[in-house]
All heavy atoms as TSV, in Angstrom:
chain	resi	resn	atom	element	x	y	z
A	1	LEU	N	N	-53.350	156.631	24.343
A	1	LEU	CA	C	-53.553	157.398	23.165
A	1	LEU	C	C	-52.545	158.546	23.249
A	1	LEU	O	O	-52.427	159.293	24.304
A	1	LEU	CB	C	-54.952	157.911	23.245
A	1	LEU	CG	C	-55.536	158.557	22.008
A	1	LEU	CD1	C	-55.553	157.600	20.820
A	1	LEU	CD2	C	-56.933	159.024	22.279
A	2	GLU	N	N	-51.817	158.836	22.246
A	2	GLU	CA	C	-50.903	160.022	22.181
A	2	GLU	C	C	-51.694	161.243	22.012
A	2	GLU	O	O	-52.788	161.341	21.553
A	2	GLU	CB	C	-49.943	159.820	20.949
A	2	GLU	CG	C	-49.166	158.545	21.013
A	2	GLU	CD	C	-48.026	158.662	22.088
A	2	GLU	OE1	O	-47.591	159.832	22.294
A	2	GLU	OE2	O	-47.770	157.683	22.747
A	3	ARG	N	N	-50.930	162.343	22.437
A	3	ARG	CA	C	-51.619	163.686	22.428
A	3	ARG	C	C	-52.035	164.102	21.010
A	3	ARG	O	O	-53.203	164.517	20.852
A	3	ARG	CB	C	-50.557	164.583	22.995
A	3	ARG	CG	C	-50.974	166.028	22.793
A	3	ARG	CD	C	-49.942	167.071	23.476
A	3	ARG	NE	N	-48.659	166.888	22.785
A	3	ARG	CZ	C	-47.480	167.079	23.511
A	3	ARG	NH1	N	-47.515	167.532	24.702
A	3	ARG	NH2	N	-46.355	166.915	22.802
A	4	ILE	N	N	-51.204	163.782	19.997
A	4	ILE	CA	C	-51.552	164.123	18.623
A	4	ILE	C	C	-52.751	163.363	18.093
A	4	ILE	O	O	-53.633	163.787	17.477
A	4	ILE	CB	C	-50.344	164.054	17.701
A	4	ILE	CG1	C	-50.692	164.551	16.313
A	4	ILE	CG2	C	-49.872	162.680	17.613
A	4	ILE	CD1	C	-50.460	166.084	16.145
A	5	ASP	N	N	-52.829	162.068	18.451
A	5	ASP	CA	C	-53.932	161.161	18.155
A	5	ASP	C	C	-55.244	161.743	18.677
A	5	ASP	O	O	-56.259	161.656	18.094
A	5	ASP	CB	C	-53.611	159.754	18.470
A	5	ASP	CG	C	-52.439	159.183	17.753
A	5	ASP	OD1	O	-52.254	159.635	16.648
A	5	ASP	OD2	O	-51.773	158.359	18.374
A	6	ALA	N	N	-55.157	162.076	19.963
A	6	ALA	CA	C	-56.432	162.637	20.650
A	6	ALA	C	C	-56.837	163.903	19.936
A	6	ALA	O	O	-58.066	164.083	19.696
A	6	ALA	CB	C	-56.143	162.888	22.079
A	7	ALA	N	N	-55.956	164.801	19.650
A	7	ALA	CA	C	-56.296	165.999	18.916
A	7	ALA	C	C	-56.897	165.726	17.510
A	7	ALA	O	O	-57.911	166.373	17.096
A	7	ALA	CB	C	-55.087	166.987	18.818
A	8	LYS	N	N	-56.334	164.755	16.881
A	8	LYS	CA	C	-56.847	164.411	15.469
A	8	LYS	C	C	-58.248	163.893	15.616
A	8	LYS	O	O	-59.155	164.196	14.806
A	8	LYS	CB	C	-55.949	163.438	14.743
A	8	LYS	CG	C	-54.678	164.026	14.290
A	8	LYS	CD	C	-53.766	162.959	13.658
A	8	LYS	CE	C	-52.520	163.572	13.051
A	8	LYS	NZ	N	-51.692	162.569	12.431
A	9	HIS	N	N	-58.463	163.057	16.680
A	9	HIS	CA	C	-59.840	162.484	16.879
A	9	HIS	C	C	-60.832	163.591	17.109
A	9	HIS	O	O	-61.968	163.549	16.578
A	9	HIS	CB	C	-59.812	161.509	18.115
A	9	HIS	CG	C	-61.130	161.019	18.392
A	9	HIS	ND1	N	-61.713	160.022	17.590
A	9	HIS	CD2	C	-62.068	161.275	19.375
A	9	HIS	CE1	C	-62.987	159.780	18.087
A	9	HIS	NE2	N	-63.113	160.490	19.165
A	10	ILE	N	N	-60.440	164.613	17.876
A	10	ILE	CA	C	-61.406	165.718	18.063
A	10	ILE	C	C	-61.702	166.504	16.712
A	10	ILE	O	O	-62.837	166.798	16.493
A	10	ILE	CB	C	-60.782	166.709	19.117
A	10	ILE	CG1	C	-60.786	166.056	20.496
A	10	ILE	CG2	C	-61.539	168.061	19.102
A	10	ILE	CD1	C	-59.970	166.858	21.526
A	11	LEU	N	N	-60.639	166.597	15.885
A	11	LEU	CA	C	-60.856	167.299	14.680
A	11	LEU	C	C	-61.752	166.447	13.682
A	11	LEU	O	O	-62.633	166.967	13.026
A	11	LEU	CB	C	-59.530	167.518	13.948
A	11	LEU	CG	C	-58.571	168.636	14.683
A	11	LEU	CD1	C	-57.307	168.597	13.941
A	11	LEU	CD2	C	-59.289	169.954	14.673
A	12	ASP	N	N	-61.540	165.169	13.761
A	12	ASP	CA	C	-62.378	164.196	13.018
A	12	ASP	C	C	-63.867	164.423	13.349
A	12	ASP	O	O	-64.788	164.320	12.554
A	12	ASP	CB	C	-62.054	162.758	13.181
A	12	ASP	CG	C	-60.700	162.386	12.595
A	12	ASP	OD1	O	-60.295	163.017	11.543
A	12	ASP	OD2	O	-60.106	161.381	13.023
A	13	GLU	N	N	-64.078	164.571	14.616
A	13	GLU	CA	C	-65.448	164.664	15.173
A	13	GLU	C	C	-66.150	166.016	15.002
A	13	GLU	O	O	-67.326	166.110	15.068
A	13	GLU	CB	C	-65.494	164.231	16.637
A	13	GLU	CG	C	-65.155	162.839	16.917
A	13	GLU	CD	C	-66.095	161.822	16.303
A	13	GLU	OE1	O	-67.311	161.999	16.421
A	13	GLU	OE2	O	-65.667	160.817	15.704
A	14	THR	N	N	-65.287	167.032	14.739
A	14	THR	CA	C	-65.895	168.415	14.700
A	14	THR	C	C	-65.850	169.095	13.402
A	14	THR	O	O	-66.612	169.977	13.115
A	14	THR	CB	C	-65.177	169.307	15.825
A	14	THR	OG1	O	-63.751	169.211	15.556
A	14	THR	CG2	C	-65.530	168.855	17.165
A	15	ILE	N	N	-64.893	168.798	12.515
A	15	ILE	CA	C	-64.754	169.440	11.204
A	15	ILE	C	C	-65.643	168.692	10.189
A	15	ILE	O	O	-65.676	167.529	10.125
A	15	ILE	CB	C	-63.326	169.386	10.633
A	15	ILE	CG1	C	-62.449	170.270	11.567
A	15	ILE	CG2	C	-63.257	169.872	9.277
A	15	ILE	CD1	C	-60.977	170.234	11.244
A	16	ASP	N	N	-66.443	169.576	9.685
A	16	ASP	CA	C	-67.475	169.012	8.541
A	16	ASP	C	C	-67.509	169.998	7.352
A	16	ASP	O	O	-66.741	170.967	7.346
A	16	ASP	CB	C	-68.798	168.700	9.089
A	16	ASP	CG	C	-69.520	169.859	9.717
A	16	ASP	OD1	O	-69.202	171.025	9.297
A	16	ASP	OD2	O	-70.490	169.685	10.568
A	17	GLU	N	N	-68.365	169.779	6.468
A	17	GLU	CA	C	-68.545	170.684	5.323
A	17	GLU	C	C	-68.944	172.064	5.594
A	17	GLU	O	O	-68.825	172.999	4.806
A	17	GLU	CB	C	-69.448	170.033	4.196
A	17	GLU	CG	C	-70.881	169.970	4.632
A	17	GLU	CD	C	-71.260	168.732	5.479
A	17	GLU	OE1	O	-70.342	167.810	5.622
A	17	GLU	OE2	O	-72.406	168.621	5.940
A	18	ASP	N	N	-69.503	172.330	6.798
A	18	ASP	CA	C	-70.021	173.627	7.187
A	18	ASP	C	C	-68.944	174.402	7.967
A	18	ASP	O	O	-69.109	175.545	8.306
A	18	ASP	CB	C	-71.270	173.534	8.062
A	18	ASP	CG	C	-72.410	172.897	7.385
A	18	ASP	OD1	O	-72.518	173.213	6.101
A	18	ASP	OD2	O	-73.212	172.187	7.861
A	19	THR	N	N	-67.835	173.758	8.302
A	19	THR	CA	C	-66.742	174.393	9.146
A	19	THR	C	C	-66.093	175.491	8.250
A	19	THR	O	O	-65.827	175.281	7.068
A	19	THR	CB	C	-65.688	173.370	9.541
A	19	THR	OG1	O	-66.363	172.359	10.292
A	19	THR	CG2	C	-64.591	174.043	10.295
A	20	LEU	N	N	-65.873	176.686	8.841
A	20	LEU	CA	C	-65.226	177.721	8.227
A	20	LEU	C	C	-63.706	177.977	8.729
A	20	LEU	O	O	-62.843	178.284	7.995
A	20	LEU	CB	C	-66.002	178.952	8.292
A	20	LEU	CG	C	-67.385	178.941	7.742
A	20	LEU	CD1	C	-68.208	180.214	8.033
A	20	LEU	CD2	C	-67.295	178.765	6.182
A	21	ILE	N	N	-63.632	177.955	10.065
A	21	ILE	CA	C	-62.394	178.279	10.682
A	21	ILE	C	C	-62.121	177.292	11.849
A	21	ILE	O	O	-62.956	176.899	12.614
A	21	ILE	CB	C	-62.471	179.705	11.331
A	21	ILE	CG1	C	-62.874	180.828	10.261
A	21	ILE	CG2	C	-61.138	180.100	12.069
A	21	ILE	CD1	C	-63.135	182.136	10.862
A	22	VAL	N	N	-60.793	176.904	11.889
A	22	VAL	CA	C	-60.305	176.085	12.887
A	22	VAL	C	C	-59.145	176.931	13.547
A	22	VAL	O	O	-58.252	177.325	12.795
A	22	VAL	CB	C	-59.823	174.702	12.523
A	22	VAL	CG1	C	-59.162	173.985	13.649
A	22	VAL	CG2	C	-61.036	173.961	11.982
A	23	THR	N	N	-59.166	177.060	14.866
A	23	THR	CA	C	-58.088	177.763	15.593
A	23	THR	C	C	-57.469	176.819	16.569
A	23	THR	O	O	-58.197	176.178	17.316
A	23	THR	CB	C	-58.623	178.987	16.290
A	23	THR	OG1	O	-59.357	179.850	15.330
A	23	THR	CG2	C	-57.385	179.696	16.854
A	24	ILE	N	N	-56.178	176.605	16.472
A	24	ILE	CA	C	-55.455	175.743	17.321
A	24	ILE	C	C	-54.499	176.567	18.270
A	24	ILE	O	O	-53.656	177.256	17.718
A	24	ILE	CB	C	-54.579	174.720	16.521
A	24	ILE	CG1	C	-55.511	173.963	15.586
A	24	ILE	CG2	C	-53.842	173.887	17.442
A	24	ILE	CD1	C	-54.819	173.087	14.523
A	25	PHE	N	N	-54.701	176.590	19.485
A	25	PHE	CA	C	-53.901	177.245	20.451
A	25	PHE	C	C	-52.903	176.144	20.983
A	25	PHE	O	O	-53.396	175.210	21.629
A	25	PHE	CB	C	-54.702	177.828	21.585
A	25	PHE	CG	C	-55.638	178.862	21.178
A	25	PHE	CD1	C	-56.982	178.618	20.759
A	25	PHE	CD2	C	-55.281	180.262	21.194
A	25	PHE	CE1	C	-57.811	179.647	20.336
A	25	PHE	CE2	C	-56.162	181.270	20.899
A	25	PHE	CZ	C	-57.373	180.935	20.385
A	26	SER	N	N	-51.690	176.343	20.814
A	26	SER	CA	C	-50.712	175.335	21.258
A	26	SER	C	C	-50.131	175.797	22.635
A	26	SER	O	O	-49.880	176.938	22.917
A	26	SER	CB	C	-49.545	175.078	20.253
A	26	SER	OG	O	-48.829	176.300	20.077
A	27	GLY	N	N	-49.995	174.806	23.497
A	27	GLY	CA	C	-49.429	175.027	24.780
A	27	GLY	C	C	-47.899	175.061	24.901
A	27	GLY	O	O	-47.270	174.902	23.881
A	28	LEU	N	N	-47.440	175.255	26.121
A	28	LEU	CA	C	-45.938	175.379	26.349
A	28	LEU	C	C	-45.404	174.005	25.946
A	28	LEU	O	O	-45.789	173.350	25.557
A	28	LEU	CB	C	-45.682	175.625	27.813
A	28	LEU	CG	C	-45.984	177.035	28.266
A	28	LEU	CD1	C	-45.896	177.008	29.818
A	28	LEU	CD2	C	-45.138	178.061	27.581
A	29	ASN	N	N	-44.311	173.555	25.835
A	29	ASN	CA	C	-43.847	172.241	25.644
A	29	ASN	C	C	-44.485	171.388	24.524
A	29	ASN	O	O	-44.336	170.165	24.569
A	29	ASN	CB	C	-44.026	171.441	26.948
A	29	ASN	CG	C	-43.350	172.141	28.130
A	29	ASN	OD1	O	-42.283	172.676	27.936
A	29	ASN	ND2	N	-43.906	172.013	29.269
A	30	VAL	N	N	-45.038	172.023	23.519
A	30	VAL	CA	C	-45.535	171.284	22.336
A	30	VAL	C	C	-44.640	171.561	21.239
A	30	VAL	O	O	-44.286	172.664	20.856
A	30	VAL	CB	C	-46.970	171.719	22.000
A	30	VAL	CG1	C	-47.436	170.973	20.743
A	30	VAL	CG2	C	-47.962	171.416	23.060
A	31	ASP	N	N	-44.143	170.514	20.626
A	31	ASP	CA	C	-43.207	170.596	19.521
A	31	ASP	C	C	-43.819	171.315	18.295
A	31	ASP	O	O	-44.919	170.915	17.896
A	31	ASP	CB	C	-42.769	169.163	19.143
A	31	ASP	CG	C	-41.619	169.126	18.099
A	31	ASP	OD1	O	-41.452	170.179	17.374
A	31	ASP	OD2	O	-41.046	168.113	18.013
A	32	PRO	N	N	-43.190	172.336	17.823
A	32	PRO	CA	C	-43.737	173.058	16.631
A	32	PRO	C	C	-44.037	172.103	15.451
A	32	PRO	O	O	-44.988	172.317	14.727
A	32	PRO	CB	C	-42.644	174.036	16.263
A	32	PRO	CG	C	-41.823	174.207	17.543
A	32	PRO	CD	C	-41.882	172.906	18.192
A	33	GLU	N	N	-43.274	171.083	15.265
A	33	GLU	CA	C	-43.530	170.111	14.236
A	33	GLU	C	C	-44.801	169.328	14.353
A	33	GLU	O	O	-45.604	169.043	13.451
A	33	GLU	CB	C	-42.382	169.159	14.049
A	33	GLU	CG	C	-41.102	169.748	13.517
A	33	GLU	CD	C	-39.965	168.752	13.401
A	33	GLU	OE1	O	-40.192	167.551	13.616
A	33	GLU	OE2	O	-38.784	169.279	13.211
A	34	GLU	N	N	-45.151	168.985	15.711
A	34	GLU	CA	C	-46.404	168.427	15.957
A	34	GLU	C	C	-47.586	169.360	15.691
A	34	GLU	O	O	-48.629	168.916	15.126
A	34	GLU	CB	C	-46.433	168.027	17.501
A	34	GLU	CG	C	-47.699	167.265	17.876
A	34	GLU	CD	C	-47.676	166.840	19.352
A	34	GLU	OE1	O	-46.613	166.266	19.760
A	34	GLU	OE2	O	-48.640	167.192	19.983
A	35	VAL	N	N	-47.379	170.659	15.984
A	35	VAL	CA	C	-48.469	171.741	15.634
A	35	VAL	C	C	-48.669	171.788	14.264
A	35	VAL	O	O	-49.838	171.816	13.698
A	35	VAL	CB	C	-48.054	172.966	16.410
A	35	VAL	CG1	C	-49.151	174.046	16.012
A	35	VAL	CG2	C	-47.952	172.841	17.871
A	36	GLU	N	N	-47.587	171.771	13.504
A	36	GLU	CA	C	-47.667	171.847	11.988
A	36	GLU	C	C	-48.371	170.623	11.448
A	36	GLU	O	O	-49.198	170.761	10.548
A	36	GLU	CB	C	-46.244	171.988	11.418
A	36	GLU	CG	C	-46.276	172.174	9.940
A	36	GLU	CD	C	-44.905	172.444	9.336
A	36	GLU	OE1	O	-44.014	172.906	10.007
A	36	GLU	OE2	O	-44.760	172.116	8.126
A	37	ALA	N	N	-48.083	169.450	12.000
A	37	ALA	CA	C	-48.772	168.227	11.530
A	37	ALA	C	C	-50.293	168.316	11.823
A	37	ALA	O	O	-51.068	167.904	10.967
A	37	ALA	CB	C	-48.080	167.016	12.142
A	38	LEU	N	N	-50.583	168.846	12.954
A	38	LEU	CA	C	-52.013	168.929	13.374
A	38	LEU	C	C	-52.680	169.913	12.444
A	38	LEU	O	O	-53.845	169.780	11.966
A	38	LEU	CB	C	-52.145	169.309	14.779
A	38	LEU	CG	C	-53.593	169.216	15.377
A	38	LEU	CD1	C	-54.111	167.861	15.275
A	38	LEU	CD2	C	-53.559	169.635	16.869
A	39	GLU	N	N	-52.045	171.008	12.067
A	39	GLU	CA	C	-52.598	172.115	11.108
A	39	GLU	C	C	-52.805	171.438	9.791
A	39	GLU	O	O	-53.886	171.599	9.185
A	39	GLU	CB	C	-51.630	173.243	11.064
A	39	GLU	CG	C	-52.066	174.262	10.109
A	39	GLU	CD	C	-51.008	175.428	10.007
A	39	GLU	OE1	O	-49.904	175.280	10.468
A	39	GLU	OE2	O	-51.352	176.436	9.277
A	40	GLU	N	N	-51.865	170.672	9.306
A	40	GLU	CA	C	-52.000	170.011	7.960
A	40	GLU	C	C	-53.113	169.024	7.967
A	40	GLU	O	O	-53.924	168.847	6.979
A	40	GLU	CB	C	-50.687	169.400	7.618
A	40	GLU	CG	C	-49.632	170.370	7.241
A	40	GLU	CD	C	-48.307	169.770	6.974
A	40	GLU	OE1	O	-48.117	168.521	7.068
A	40	GLU	OE2	O	-47.296	170.571	6.778
A	41	TYR	N	N	-53.270	168.298	9.108
A	41	TYR	CA	C	-54.334	167.277	9.215
A	41	TYR	C	C	-55.697	167.953	9.223
A	41	TYR	O	O	-56.607	167.424	8.440
A	41	TYR	CB	C	-54.212	166.524	10.527
A	41	TYR	CG	C	-55.150	165.380	10.692
A	41	TYR	CD1	C	-55.040	164.179	9.946
A	41	TYR	CD2	C	-56.314	165.538	11.423
A	41	TYR	CE1	C	-55.913	163.194	10.043
A	41	TYR	CE2	C	-57.219	164.447	11.492
A	41	TYR	CZ	C	-57.028	163.308	10.775
A	41	TYR	OH	O	-57.920	162.279	10.852
A	42	ALA	N	N	-55.908	169.073	9.896
A	42	ALA	CA	C	-57.111	169.756	9.875
A	42	ALA	C	C	-57.449	170.151	8.487
A	42	ALA	O	O	-58.623	170.108	8.006
A	42	ALA	CB	C	-57.044	170.887	10.902
A	43	GLN	N	N	-56.523	170.716	7.816
A	43	GLN	CA	C	-56.671	171.247	6.423
A	43	GLN	C	C	-57.060	170.032	5.468
A	43	GLN	O	O	-57.927	170.317	4.575
A	43	GLN	CB	C	-55.338	171.936	5.929
A	43	GLN	CG	C	-55.599	172.812	4.704
A	43	GLN	CD	C	-56.313	174.081	5.020
A	43	GLN	OE1	O	-55.872	174.808	5.907
A	43	GLN	NE2	N	-57.453	174.332	4.364
A	44	SER	N	N	-56.483	168.892	5.717
A	44	SER	CA	C	-56.848	167.727	4.858
A	44	SER	C	C	-58.291	167.256	5.067
A	44	SER	O	O	-58.849	166.690	4.111
A	44	SER	CB	C	-55.835	166.589	5.152
A	44	SER	OG	O	-56.207	165.924	6.374
A	45	LEU	N	N	-58.874	167.571	6.243
A	45	LEU	CA	C	-60.268	167.159	6.441
A	45	LEU	C	C	-61.235	168.083	5.679
A	45	LEU	O	O	-62.320	167.527	5.316
A	45	LEU	CB	C	-60.516	167.191	7.971
A	45	LEU	CG	C	-59.769	166.212	8.831
A	45	LEU	CD1	C	-60.080	166.460	10.273
A	45	LEU	CD2	C	-60.123	164.772	8.431
A	46	ASN	N	N	-60.897	169.231	5.446
A	46	ASN	CA	C	-61.778	170.176	4.685
A	46	ASN	C	C	-60.728	171.291	4.101
A	46	ASN	O	O	-60.399	172.201	4.783
A	46	ASN	CB	C	-62.811	170.886	5.484
A	46	ASN	CG	C	-63.698	171.829	4.732
A	46	ASN	OD1	O	-63.302	172.248	3.703
A	46	ASN	ND2	N	-64.841	172.097	5.346
A	47	PRO	N	N	-60.379	171.120	2.843
A	47	PRO	CA	C	-59.472	172.057	2.252
A	47	PRO	C	C	-59.996	173.430	2.135
A	47	PRO	O	O	-59.118	174.412	1.914
A	47	PRO	CB	C	-59.199	171.503	0.789
A	47	PRO	CG	C	-59.597	170.050	0.902
A	47	PRO	CD	C	-60.694	169.962	1.912
A	48	GLU	N	N	-61.267	173.702	2.337
A	48	GLU	CA	C	-61.785	175.053	2.255
A	48	GLU	C	C	-61.693	175.863	3.540
A	48	GLU	O	O	-61.898	177.027	3.518
A	48	GLU	CB	C	-63.245	174.916	1.849
A	48	GLU	CG	C	-63.545	174.192	0.550
A	48	GLU	CD	C	-62.954	174.934	-0.680
A	48	GLU	OE1	O	-63.005	176.153	-0.711
A	48	GLU	OE2	O	-62.332	174.165	-1.526
A	49	ILE	N	N	-61.314	175.212	4.668
A	49	ILE	CA	C	-61.322	175.903	5.935
A	49	ILE	C	C	-60.058	176.777	6.043
A	49	ILE	O	O	-59.007	176.536	5.422
A	49	ILE	CB	C	-61.464	174.975	7.077
A	49	ILE	CG1	C	-60.223	174.015	7.215
A	49	ILE	CG2	C	-62.778	174.233	7.132
A	49	ILE	CD1	C	-60.238	173.129	8.372
A	50	ASP	N	N	-60.185	177.779	6.960
A	50	ASP	CA	C	-59.001	178.617	7.344
A	50	ASP	C	C	-58.540	178.052	8.715
A	50	ASP	O	O	-59.293	178.048	9.638
A	50	ASP	CB	C	-59.447	180.024	7.415
A	50	ASP	CG	C	-58.372	180.969	7.873
A	50	ASP	OD1	O	-57.153	180.685	7.660
A	50	ASP	OD2	O	-58.681	182.086	8.443
A	51	VAL	N	N	-57.260	177.591	8.667
A	51	VAL	CA	C	-56.714	177.043	9.920
A	51	VAL	C	C	-55.646	178.103	10.490
A	51	VAL	O	O	-54.775	178.478	9.787
A	51	VAL	CB	C	-55.992	175.693	9.725
A	51	VAL	CG1	C	-55.422	175.176	11.068
A	51	VAL	CG2	C	-56.994	174.655	9.102
A	52	GLN	N	N	-55.994	178.500	11.672
A	52	GLN	CA	C	-55.169	179.433	12.328
A	52	GLN	C	C	-54.435	178.751	13.519
A	52	GLN	O	O	-55.074	177.957	14.246
A	52	GLN	CB	C	-55.881	180.567	12.831
A	52	GLN	CG	C	-56.674	181.278	11.784
A	52	GLN	CD	C	-57.677	182.322	12.331
A	52	GLN	OE1	O	-57.935	182.425	13.527
A	52	GLN	NE2	N	-58.146	183.139	11.451
A	53	VAL	N	N	-53.097	179.041	13.713
A	53	VAL	CA	C	-52.433	178.409	14.815
A	53	VAL	C	C	-51.882	179.563	15.680
A	53	VAL	O	O	-51.298	180.554	15.096
A	53	VAL	CB	C	-51.245	177.632	14.363
A	53	VAL	CG1	C	-50.398	177.095	15.449
A	53	VAL	CG2	C	-51.668	176.413	13.576
A	54	ILE	N	N	-52.174	179.523	16.999
A	54	ILE	CA	C	-51.706	180.581	17.913
A	54	ILE	C	C	-50.847	179.904	18.977
A	54	ILE	O	O	-51.346	178.852	19.545
A	54	ILE	CB	C	-52.995	181.372	18.470
A	54	ILE	CG1	C	-53.713	182.000	17.387
A	54	ILE	CG2	C	-52.519	182.273	19.550
A	54	ILE	CD1	C	-55.042	182.594	17.748
A	55	ASP	N	N	-49.733	180.429	19.271
A	55	ASP	CA	C	-48.952	180.003	20.387
A	55	ASP	C	C	-49.545	180.530	21.727
A	55	ASP	O	O	-49.233	181.663	22.088
A	55	ASP	CB	C	-47.487	180.488	20.225
A	55	ASP	CG	C	-46.558	179.935	21.275
A	55	ASP	OD1	O	-46.963	179.085	22.033
A	55	ASP	OD2	O	-45.356	180.293	21.290
A	56	GLY	N	N	-50.471	179.715	22.256
A	56	GLY	CA	C	-51.194	180.175	23.401
A	56	GLY	C	C	-50.359	180.154	24.699
A	56	GLY	O	O	-50.706	180.835	25.650
A	57	LYS	N	N	-49.349	179.319	24.712
A	57	LYS	CA	C	-48.454	179.212	25.876
A	57	LYS	C	C	-49.169	178.778	27.144
A	57	LYS	O	O	-48.644	179.007	28.264
A	57	LYS	CB	C	-47.638	180.533	26.120
A	57	LYS	CG	C	-46.807	180.909	24.916
A	57	LYS	CD	C	-46.111	182.207	25.102
A	57	LYS	CE	C	-45.314	182.477	23.845
A	57	LYS	NZ	N	-44.891	183.792	23.679
A	58	GLN	N	N	-50.252	178.131	27.031
A	58	GLN	CA	C	-50.963	177.717	28.177
A	58	GLN	C	C	-50.191	176.535	28.787
A	58	GLN	O	O	-49.674	175.673	28.063
A	58	GLN	CB	C	-52.441	177.265	27.911
A	58	GLN	CG	C	-52.634	176.149	26.910
A	58	GLN	CD	C	-52.707	176.609	25.490
A	58	GLN	OE1	O	-52.442	177.711	25.172
A	58	GLN	NE2	N	-53.117	175.640	24.640
A	59	ASP	N	N	-50.127	176.377	30.147
A	59	ASP	CA	C	-49.198	175.472	30.710
A	59	ASP	C	C	-49.920	174.132	31.079
A	59	ASP	O	O	-49.319	173.077	31.303
A	59	ASP	CB	C	-48.476	175.968	31.925
A	59	ASP	CG	C	-49.386	176.528	32.971
A	59	ASP	OD1	O	-50.618	176.572	32.792
A	59	ASP	OD2	O	-48.863	176.863	34.042
A	60	ILE	N	N	-51.179	174.147	31.111
A	60	ILE	CA	C	-51.948	172.985	31.515
A	60	ILE	C	C	-52.326	172.103	30.320
A	60	ILE	O	O	-52.256	170.888	30.341
A	60	ILE	CB	C	-53.172	173.273	32.374
A	60	ILE	CG1	C	-52.731	173.980	33.702
A	60	ILE	CG2	C	-54.038	172.044	32.707
A	60	ILE	CD1	C	-53.845	174.509	34.542
A	61	TYR	N	N	-52.929	172.830	29.347
A	61	TYR	CA	C	-53.496	172.067	28.168
A	61	TYR	C	C	-52.494	172.114	26.944
A	61	TYR	O	O	-51.923	173.201	26.671
A	61	TYR	CB	C	-54.772	172.631	27.708
A	61	TYR	CG	C	-55.836	172.541	28.827
A	61	TYR	CD1	C	-56.255	173.743	29.524
A	61	TYR	CD2	C	-56.425	171.322	29.096
A	61	TYR	CE1	C	-57.147	173.619	30.513
A	61	TYR	CE2	C	-57.396	171.332	30.109
A	61	TYR	CZ	C	-57.709	172.413	30.817
A	61	TYR	OH	O	-58.651	172.304	31.836
A	62	SER	N	N	-52.193	171.062	26.342
A	62	SER	CA	C	-51.341	171.004	25.197
A	62	SER	C	C	-52.048	171.726	24.005
A	62	SER	O	O	-51.379	172.497	23.270
A	62	SER	CB	C	-51.033	169.577	24.736
A	62	SER	OG	O	-50.380	168.926	25.800
A	63	TYR	N	N	-53.282	171.542	23.945
A	63	TYR	CA	C	-54.080	172.191	22.834
A	63	TYR	C	C	-55.421	172.646	23.355
A	63	TYR	O	O	-56.043	172.027	24.091
A	63	TYR	CB	C	-54.429	171.198	21.688
A	63	TYR	CG	C	-53.167	170.767	20.966
A	63	TYR	CD1	C	-52.730	169.457	21.072
A	63	TYR	CD2	C	-52.479	171.560	20.131
A	63	TYR	CE1	C	-51.512	168.995	20.458
A	63	TYR	CE2	C	-51.295	171.157	19.427
A	63	TYR	CZ	C	-50.835	169.827	19.632
A	63	TYR	OH	O	-49.730	169.441	18.993
A	64	ILE	N	N	-55.801	173.854	22.802
A	64	ILE	CA	C	-57.199	174.293	22.862
A	64	ILE	C	C	-57.524	174.473	21.496
A	64	ILE	O	O	-56.877	175.160	20.704
A	64	ILE	CB	C	-57.301	175.599	23.674
A	64	ILE	CG1	C	-56.887	175.388	25.154
A	64	ILE	CG2	C	-58.766	176.139	23.673
A	64	ILE	CD1	C	-56.827	176.627	26.020
A	65	ILE	N	N	-58.674	173.809	21.048
A	65	ILE	CA	C	-59.076	173.936	19.631
A	65	ILE	C	C	-60.499	174.453	19.509
A	65	ILE	O	O	-61.394	174.000	20.163
A	65	ILE	CB	C	-58.985	172.524	19.014
A	65	ILE	CG1	C	-57.548	171.921	19.108
A	65	ILE	CG2	C	-59.467	172.520	17.562
A	65	ILE	CD1	C	-57.486	170.479	18.668
A	66	THR	N	N	-60.654	175.471	18.673
A	66	THR	CA	C	-62.025	175.981	18.414
A	66	THR	C	C	-62.339	175.637	17.024
A	66	THR	O	O	-61.438	175.723	16.082
A	66	THR	CB	C	-62.123	177.477	18.690
A	66	THR	OG1	O	-61.252	178.174	17.866
A	66	THR	CG2	C	-61.711	177.804	20.176
A	67	VAL	N	N	-63.633	175.413	16.699
A	67	VAL	CA	C	-64.088	175.071	15.353
A	67	VAL	C	C	-65.302	175.844	15.152
A	67	VAL	O	O	-66.330	175.832	15.904
A	67	VAL	CB	C	-64.380	173.477	15.173
A	67	VAL	CG1	C	-64.953	173.227	13.834
A	67	VAL	CG2	C	-63.174	172.674	15.497
A	68	GLU	N	N	-65.328	176.621	14.156
A	68	GLU	CA	C	-66.459	177.602	13.783
A	68	GLU	C	C	-67.035	177.211	12.442
A	68	GLU	O	O	-66.326	176.813	11.519
A	68	GLU	CB	C	-66.039	179.007	13.840
A	68	GLU	CG	C	-65.383	179.463	15.150
A	68	GLU	CD	C	-64.815	180.802	15.058
A	68	GLU	OE1	O	-65.496	181.752	14.567
A	68	GLU	OE2	O	-63.739	181.016	15.525
């Protein structure tokens, strides 16, 4: 499973009609185009949500994702 596919699966399982905010913290070595694709994917699951992307610069995890 590719990193982006795993992240999309998490978003599929957590974003619903009650979701208001999704925050994606991207790690070191993550391509900005991949982060943008993930942001667009999250928005496509619920167009009403606010998607925030933060360059977290964490070195162990490619993504930390919060869903509120």
